[in-house]
C-alpha positions in Angstrom: -15.4 16.0 8.6 -16.4 12.7 6.8 -13.9 9.7 7.0 -12.4 8.4 4.2 -14.2 5.6 2.3 -13.6 2.9 0.1 -9.7 1.8 1.6 -7.8 -0.7 -0.5 -4.8 -2.2 0.0 -2.8 -3.9 -3.3 0.3 -5.1 -3.7 2.1 -6.0 -6.8 5.7 -7.2 -7.0 6.0 -6.1 -3.6 4.9 -2.6 -4.2 2.3 -2.3 -1.7 0.0 0.8 -1.7 -3.1 2.2 0.5 -5.7 3.8 -1.6 -9.1 5.3 -0.5 -11.6 8.1 -1.8 -12.7 11.2 -0.4 -15.5 13.8 -1.4 -14.2 17.3 -2.7 -14.3 19.8 0.0 -13.9 23.7 -0.3 -10.9 23.2 1.8 -8.3 20.5 0.6 -8.2 17.7 3.0 -5.2 16.4 4.2 -4.5 12.6 5.6 -2.6 10.7 7.8 -1.9 7.0 7.8 -1.0 4.5 10.4 0.1 0.8 10.3 -0.7 -1.7 12.8 1.4 -5.0 12.8 0.4 -8.2 14.1 3.6 -8.5 16.3 3.2 -5.0 17.3 -0.4 -5.2 18.2 -0.8 -1.3 18.3 -0.8 1.4 15.6 1.9 3.6 14.7 2.6 6.6 12.3 3.7 5.8 8.7 6.0 8.5 8.5 5.8 9.0 4.5 2.2 9.6 4.8 1.7 12.2 7.4 -0.1 15.1 6.4 -0.3 14.4 2.8 -3.1 15.6 0.0 -2.7 12.6 -2.3 -5.5 9.7 -1.8 -2.9 7.0 -1.7 -0.1 6.0 0.7 3.0 4.0 -0.5 3.6 1.0 2.0 6.3 -0.9 0.5 8.6 -0.2 3.1 6.7 -0.5 6.0 5.7 -4.6 6.0 8.8 -5.9 7.5 7.6 -9.7 7.6 5.4 -10.8 4.7 3.8 -13.6 6.8 2.3 -11.4 9.6 -1.3 -9.7 9.6 -1.1 -5.9 8.9 -4.0 -3.6 9.2 -3.8 0.2 8.0 -5.8 3.0 8.9 -6.5 6.8 7.3 -8.1 9.6 8.7 -9.0 13.2 7.2 -8.2 16.4 8.5 -9.9 19.8 7.2 -8.9 22.7 8.8 -8.8 22.2 12.5 -11.5 19.2 12.3 -10.4 15.7 11.7 -12.7 12.5 10.8 -12.5 9.2 12.6 -9.9 6.6 11.5 -11.0 4.3 8.7 -9.3 0.5 9.2 -8.6 -1.7 6.4 -9.2 -5.5 6.2 -6.7 -7.8 7.5 -3.9 -7.8 4.9 -1.0 -10.4 4.6 1.6 -9.6 1.9 2.2 -13.4 1.4 -1.4 -14.1 1.0 -2.6 -11.2 -0.5 0.3 -9.6 -2.7 0.7 -10.6 -6.4 3.9 -11.2 -8.2 3.6 -10.6 -12.1 5.2 -12.9 -14.8 9.2 -12.9 -15.2 10.4 -11.4 -18.2 11.7 -13.7 -20.9 14.3 -13.3 -23.7 15.0 -15.9 -26.3 18.0 -15.9 -28.7 19.8 -18.4 -30.8 23.4 -18.7 -30.8 24.6 -21.2 -33.7 22.9 -24.5 -32.6 21.6 -23.5 -29.3 18.8 -21.6 -27.9 19.4 -19.6 -25.0 16.8 -18.5 -22.6 17.2 -15.5 -20.1 14.8 -15.1 -17.5 14.4 -11.7 -15.5 12.7 -10.9 -12.3 9.4 -9.1 -12.5 9.8 -5.5 -12.3 
C-alpha cells in the first residue's frame, strides 16, 4: 500500500488543517492521523481523524500551545494492509499560521465618523 504524499499543514485564523494526496485505488483507502507535540515528545492519535475516508484532517482543536513545535503524520489502510506513516515538517502555529484582515465598518452619525472593527472570521 503506498503512503500518502504531499502532506501539508495550513492554518488561517486558527483553523488548522492537514491535507494529503492519495492515488485512486480499487478499494477506498482509510486514513489515520497522529500528532506529536514537542512537550509530549511522542505521537498520539487525533481522535477525530481515525479511519476516515477524507484526504484532510481538521486539527484546530489539537494545538494547545501555539508557540510549541508540532509534527503530524498520516498513514493509509487499504483492506488489511497499511502504509508507512508520512510525517509532516515541523509546524508552529504562532510562526506558520496566518491571520486574515479584520472586517471594518464605517458609518456617519451627524458630524462623526464611526469605525467598527471586527476580528477575522
